[in-house]
C-alpha angles and dihedrals in degrees: 000000000000122000137173121230134176120227132169120268088245093057094043090053092049092050092048090051092047093047091052092046092049093038092232137114127276087232091063092050092050092044092050090049091050091048092051093047092051091047093050091047092050092049093050091046091050091051092047092048090054090053100040102022129243119322115281114245120241116272117264116282096248091054092049090049091050092048091049092051092050090051092049091051091051089052094051097264096301120139114235 
């Protein structure tokens, strides 16, 4: 899959230099970085879920609607 991302000039230059040094593609470096980020996030999330339990699902829609209406009334009827 091809994607487009925006990175600072500084990071792009460092990735270019590293790719040249390792004789590999920039794409491989970005893909490796993304894979490592996702793996670390998953590990952290798993540890937190063990401590705090699984994420709580969103409140039922009628409850959210009621709370949103209450907030709007408190703000003078303006949408946020």
